[in-house]
C-alpha positions in Angstrom: -42.3 -103.3 -15.6 -43.2 -102.0 -18.7 -43.1 -105.4 -20.0 -45.4 -106.4 -17.5 -48.0 -104.1 -18.3 -48.0 -104.4 -22.3 -48.5 -108.2 -21.9 -51.2 -107.8 -19.2 -52.9 -105.6 -22.1 -52.0 -107.7 -25.2 -50.2 -105.6 -26.5 -48.2 -106.4 -29.3 -46.4 -105.6 -32.6 -49.6 -107.5 -34.5 -52.2 -105.4 -32.4 -50.5 -102.3 -32.3 -49.4 -102.6 -36.5 -53.5 -103.6 -36.6 -54.4 -100.8 -35.0 -52.5 -98.2 -36.6 -54.3 -99.5 -40.1 -57.6 -99.1 -38.5 -57.6 -95.8 -37.3 -55.1 -94.5 -40.0 -57.8 -95.7 -42.7 -60.8 -94.2 -40.7 -59.4 -90.9 -39.4 -61.4 -87.9 -40.5 -59.8 -85.1 -42.8 -61.5 -81.5 -42.5 -60.6 -79.2 -45.3 -60.1 -75.6 -43.3 -58.2 -77.2 -40.4 -56.7 -80.3 -42.0 -52.9 -79.1 -41.1 -53.6 -78.9 -37.4 -55.8 -82.1 -37.3 -52.8 -84.2 -38.6 -50.2 -82.5 -36.4 -53.0 -84.3 -34.0 -52.4 -87.5 -35.9 -49.3 -87.4 -36.3 -49.0 -87.2 -32.6 -51.2 -90.0 -32.3 -48.9 -92.3 -34.6 -45.9 -91.4 -32.2 -47.5 -92.8 -29.5 -48.0 -96.0 -31.5 -44.6 -96.3 -32.8 -43.0 -95.7 -28.9 -44.9 -98.9 -28.1 -43.0 -100.5 -31.1 -40.0 -99.3 -30.4 -40.4 -100.8 -26.3 -42.0 -104.0 -27.8 -38.7 -104.6 -29.8 -36.3 -103.4 -28.0 -33.7 -102.6 -31.0 -33.1 -100.4 -33.5 -31.4 -100.7 -36.5 -28.6 -98.4 -36.6 -27.8 -97.7 -39.8 -31.4 -96.4 -40.4 -31.4 -94.2 -36.9 -27.8 -92.8 -38.4 -29.5 -91.9 -41.7 -32.8 -90.9 -39.1 -30.4 -88.4 -37.6 -28.7 -87.1 -40.5 -32.0 -86.5 -42.4 -33.6 -84.4 -39.6 -30.8 -82.6 -38.8 -30.5 -81.8 -42.8 -34.0 -79.9 -42.3 -33.2 -78.2 -39.4 -30.1 -76.7 -41.3 -31.9 -75.9 -43.6 -34.8 -74.1 -42.4 -32.6 -72.0 -40.0 -29.8 -71.0 -43.4 -33.1 -70.3 -45.4 -33.6 -66.6 -46.1 -36.5 -64.2 -47.0 -39.0 -67.3 -46.2 -41.8 -66.8 -44.0 -44.5 -69.4 -42.8 -46.8 -69.4 -40.1 -45.2 -71.6 -37.2 -47.7 -73.9 -37.4 -46.5 -75.2 -40.9 -43.0 -75.9 -39.1 -44.6 -77.9 -37.0 -46.0 -79.8 -39.2 -43.5 -80.6 -41.3 -40.8 -81.2 -38.0 -43.0 -84.1 -37.0 -44.2 -85.8 -40.5 -40.5 -85.7 -41.2 -39.4 -87.6 -37.6 -42.9 -89.8 -37.6 -41.5 -91.0 -41.4 -38.3 -91.6 -40.8 -38.7 -93.3 -37.6 -40.9 -95.9 -39.1 -38.3 -96.9 -41.7 -36.3 -97.9 -38.5 -39.2 -100.1 -37.1 -38.6 -104.1 -36.8 -41.6 -105.9 -37.2 -40.8 -108.8 -35.7 -43.9 -111.1 -37.3 -43.0 -114.3 -34.0 -45.7 -115.1 -32.1 -48.2 -113.1 -34.4 -51.3 -114.9 -36.2 -51.7 -114.6 -40.3 -55.8 -115.0 -39.8 -56.0 -111.9 -37.4 -54.5 -109.9 -40.1 -56.8 -111.1 -42.8 -59.4 -110.9 -41.0 -58.7 -107.2 -40.4 -57.7 -106.9 -44.4 -60.8 -109.0 -45.2 -63.1 -106.6 -43.1 -61.9 -103.0 -43.9 -62.3 -104.8 -47.6 -65.6 -105.4 -47.0 -66.4 -101.8 -45.9 -64.6 -100.1 -48.9 -66.1 -102.5 -51.4 -69.7 -101.0 -50.1 -68.7 -97.8 -50.5 -67.4 -98.1 -53.8 -69.9 -100.2 -55.4 -72.3 -97.7 -53.7 -70.5 -94.6 -55.5 -70.4 -96.6 -58.5 -73.8 -97.0 -57.8 -75.1 -93.3 -56.8 -76.7 -94.8 -53.3 -76.7 -91.9 -51.0 -77.1 -93.9 -47.9 -73.5 -95.2 -48.1 -72.1 -92.2 -49.8 -73.2 -89.5 -47.4 -70.9 -91.9 -44.9 -68.1 -90.7 -46.7 -69.3 -86.8 -47.6 -69.7 -86.3 -43.9 -66.1 -87.1 -42.4 -63.7 -87.5 -45.3 -63.2 -83.9 -47.1 -60.1 -83.4 -48.3 -57.9 -81.1 -50.0 -60.3 -78.5 -51.3 -63.9 -77.9 -50.7 -66.5 -79.9 -52.9 -63.8 -82.0 -54.1 -65.3 -85.6 -52.9 -69.0 -84.6 -53.8 -68.0 -83.9 -57.5 -65.6 -87.1 -57.7 -68.8 -89.1 -56.1 -70.6 -87.4 -58.7 -68.8 -88.9 -61.1 -69.2 -92.6 -59.5 -65.7 -92.5 -58.6 -65.0 -94.8 -55.7 -62.8 -92.7 -53.6 -63.9 -93.9 -50.1 -61.5 -92.4 -48.0 -58.9 -91.0 -49.8 -60.3 -87.6 -51.0 -59.3 -88.1 -54.6 -59.2 -90.1 -57.4 -55.2 -90.4 -57.8 -54.9 -91.5 -53.8 -57.8 -93.9 -54.3 -56.4 -95.7 -57.4 -53.1 -96.4 -55.7 -54.2 -97.6 -52.6 -57.1 -99.8 -54.5 -54.4 -101.2 -56.5 -52.4 -101.9 -53.0 -55.5 -103.5 -51.7 -55.6 -106.2 -54.7 -52.4 -106.5 -54.2 -52.6 -107.8 -50.7 -55.4 -109.8 -51.5 -53.3 -111.7 -54.7 -50.9 -112.3 -52.8 -53.4 -113.7 -49.5 -55.1 -115.9 -52.7 -51.7 -117.2 -53.9 -50.2 -118.0 -50.7 -53.6 -119.2 -48.9 -55.7 -120.1 -51.9 -58.8 -118.8 -50.2 -61.3 -117.4 -53.2 -62.6 -115.1 -51.1 -59.4 -112.7 -51.9 -60.0 -113.7 -55.4 -62.5 -112.1 -55.6 -61.8 -109.5 -53.8 -58.7 -108.8 -55.9 -60.8 -108.5 -58.9 -63.3 -106.6 -57.4 -60.6 -103.8 -56.7 -59.1 -104.0 -60.1 -63.0 -102.9 -61.6 -62.8 -100.4 -59.0 -59.5 -98.9 -60.3 -61.2 -98.5 -63.8 -64.2 -96.9 -62.1 -61.9 -94.6 -60.6 -61.3 -92.8 -64.0 -57.7 -91.6 -63.4 -53.8 -92.0 -65.0 -53.2 -93.6 -62.0 -56.0 -96.3 -61.7 -55.8 -97.0 -64.9 -51.7 -97.2 -65.2 -52.6 -99.5 -61.9 -55.1 -101.3 -63.5 -52.6 -102.9 -66.0 -50.0 -104.0 -63.6 -52.5 -105.4 -61.4 -54.1 -107.3 -64.0 -50.9 -108.2 -65.2 -50.2 -109.8 -61.7 -53.4 -111.3 -61.1 -52.7 -113.3 -64.4 -49.3 -114.3 -63.0 -51.1 -115.2 -59.6 -53.5 -117.5 -62.0 -50.7 -119.0 -63.8 -49.1 -119.7 -60.4 -51.7 -121.6 -58.4 -53.9 -123.5 -61.9 -53.0 -123.6 -65.1 -56.9 -123.7 -66.4 -58.1 -121.0 -63.6 -55.6 -118.9 -65.5 -56.8 -119.4 -69.2 -60.1 -118.5 -68.1 -58.9 -115.5 -66.9 -56.4 -114.4 -69.9 -59.7 -114.9 -72.1 -61.2 -112.8 -69.2 -58.7 -110.0 -69.7 -58.8 -110.3 -73.0 -62.5 -109.8 -73.4 -62.1 -106.9 -70.8 -59.9 -105.2 -72.2 -61.5 -104.8 -75.9 -64.6 -103.5 -74.3 -62.7 -100.7 -71.8 -60.7 -99.7 -75.1 -64.3 -99.0 -76.5 -66.3 -97.6 -73.5 -63.7 -95.9 -71.5 -61.1 -95.2 -74.4 -58.9 -96.2 -71.7 -55.4 -96.8 -73.5 -56.0 -93.1 -75.5 -56.6 -91.8 -72.1 -53.5 -93.6 -71.3 -51.4 -91.8 -74.2 -52.9 -88.6 -73.6 -52.1 -88.2 -70.3 -48.6 -90.3 -70.2 -46.9 -88.2 -73.1 -48.7 -85.6 -74.5 -47.4 -82.4 -72.8 -50.9 -80.6 -73.6 -53.2 -82.1 -71.5 -54.7 -81.2 -68.8 -54.3 -84.4 -67.0 -51.3 -86.9 -65.8 -48.2 -85.9 -66.5 -48.9 -82.8 -68.8 -50.5 -80.9 -66.4 -47.6 -81.5 -64.2 -44.8 -81.4 -65.9 -44.8 -78.9 -69.1 -43.7 -75.9 -69.2 -45.8 -73.4 -66.9 -47.5 -76.8 -65.3 -47.9 -77.4 -61.6 -44.5 -78.1 -60.6 -42.5 -76.1 -63.2 -41.1 -73.4 -60.8 -40.3 -76.6 -58.4 -38.4 -78.4 -60.5 -36.9 -74.9 -61.9 -35.9 -74.8 -58.2 -34.3 -78.0 -57.6 -32.3 -77.9 -60.5 -30.8 -73.9 -59.7 -30.3 -75.6 -56.4 -29.9 -79.3 -56.1 -27.7 -79.4 -52.9 -29.9 -76.3 -51.1 -32.7 -77.3 -49.5 -35.9 -74.9 -47.9 -35.9 -77.7 -45.2 -39.9 -77.1 -43.3 -40.2 -73.7 -44.8 -42.5 -73.5 -47.9 -42.4 -71.8 -51.3 -45.8 -70.9 -51.8 -45.6 -71.0 -55.7 -43.7 -74.4 -55.3 -45.9 -76.0 -52.0 -47.5 -78.4 -54.7 -47.0 -82.2 -54.4 -48.4 -83.5 -57.6 -44.4 -85.0 -57.1 -42.4 -87.0 -54.2 -39.4 -86.7 -56.2 -39.4 -82.4 -56.1 -40.9 -82.0 -53.4 -38.4 -84.7 -51.6 -35.9 -82.8 -53.1 -37.0 -79.0 -53.1 -36.9 -79.5 -49.0 -34.1 -82.1 -48.4 -31.9 -81.3 -51.1 -31.1 -83.5 -53.9 -28.8 -85.9 -52.2 -31.5 -86.0 -49.1 -34.1 -87.0 -51.7 -32.2 -90.0 -52.4 -30.7 -90.9 -48.9 -34.5 -91.3 -48.0 -36.2 -93.2 -50.9 -32.6 -95.7 -50.3 -34.1 -95.6 -46.3 -36.9 -96.4 -47.9 -35.8 -99.3 -49.9 -33.7 -100.8 -46.6 -37.0 -100.7 -44.9 -38.4 -102.9 -47.5 -35.9 -105.2 -47.8 -35.2 -105.7 -44.0 -38.8 -107.3 -44.0 -39.4 -108.8 -47.3 -37.5 -110.6 -49.7 -35.7 -109.5 -52.7 -38.4 -109.5 -55.4 -41.4 -108.6 -52.9 -39.1 -105.4 -51.3 -38.3 -104.7 -55.0 -42.0 -104.6 -56.3 -43.2 -102.8 -54.0 -40.7 -100.2 -53.8 -40.8 -99.9 -57.8 -44.7 -99.7 -56.8 -44.5 -96.5 -54.7 -41.8 -94.7 -56.4 -44.0 -95.0 -59.7 -46.9 -93.1 -57.9 -44.6 -90.8 -56.6 -44.1 -89.2 -59.7 -47.9 -88.2 -59.9 -48.3 -87.2 -55.8 -46.2 -86.8 -53.0 -47.2 -90.1 -50.8 -45.2 -89.8 -48.0 -46.4 -86.7 -47.4 -50.0 -88.3 -47.3 -50.2 -88.9 -43.0 -52.7 -92.2 -44.0 -49.6 -93.5 -45.8 -47.6 -93.4 -42.4 -50.3 -95.0 -40.7 -50.7 -97.5 -43.2 -47.2 -98.3 -44.2 -46.2 -100.8 -41.3 -49.3 -103.2 -41.7 -48.1 -103.6 -45.5 -44.7 -104.5 -44.6 -46.1 -106.5 -41.9 -48.6 -107.9 -43.8 -46.4 -109.7 -46.7 -44.3 -110.6 -44.3 -46.4 -112.5 -42.7 -47.3 -114.1 -45.9 -43.7 -114.9 -46.9 -43.2 -116.7 -43.4 -46.6 -118.5 -44.5 -45.8 -119.7 -47.5 -42.3 -121.1 -46.3 -44.0 -123.2 -43.4 -46.4 -124.7 -45.5 -44.0 -125.3 -48.7 -42.1 -127.3 -45.2 -45.3 -129.0 -44.5 -45.4 -130.8 -47.6 
């Protein structure tokens, strides 16, 4: 009966994954009621995941076992944590967040009977919107930036206005760090699409997203700009050697311009290695930094977590590793990242799974990305789309 209803409404894995992408990217945010709003958003996510499980009719038993273990650990640590009192809403928030995260890792995103064109059109359509918004932020065109300021306030009052006033193309992501990571993700998806399909729109889109990374002016965006530029040159080399030479010359000229105008390499050196820096790694990991107390607590209690409870002086999400370790214990933190890698490896080849895993974990150093609700909505599409590209690439090679 359920199968007939789903088939009648053309509900399949691809339609759900694309819906998750669109809904997850454009859901509004609110500074004042962010926790209450996100609990509701996670309920929406749960409904989509339920549909996916009904369609796939199978679950990775190892992943399911890990999910049960991790959520059980969280319940145990929450019950055993003493002298930590939080509002009930906070318990509900973290309970549903961790449940959704671990269920995503149990998914089997079957690409059979899916069409790459549909996914590519969704990627291209959203990219056009982000390109327009990014250009409007850089050029200070209020007609478009007002669409961002209204519904996409995030983290604290005035942050979005400040970012946009500085010409940073943050789009729906609220801050330059998150924007930098997802601009890189979009650039990567377009690069891979260009490599597989030879569609030049995707090459142009990838180039624009790389340029927007520089305009975002954060440690994250600069690091991923360098990685993305190297990846783009590799794609050009594999597609067309002459185009690669042109790209290499452009990259060299652009490198000189960036080093002079934006002082990119000096900024990166300061933010990554100078402990006294007020940005990047220094402000996080130095003594008295934003997560110093969190690090001390994890080192003092590596096998004991706080579960859904939050210790107010250590609630910062400026590092995913320590935040997971604080809530789940150090072994629990390792286990959840291993579960994430297994999810990637199940759907992608070893090279792309390792690359994507590394890119996500690199960002975890400076932000707890898996605690960001948009990540949980977007992740299934990223994995589904790349798996479609892999299958399409194999099909084309067989035809040739």
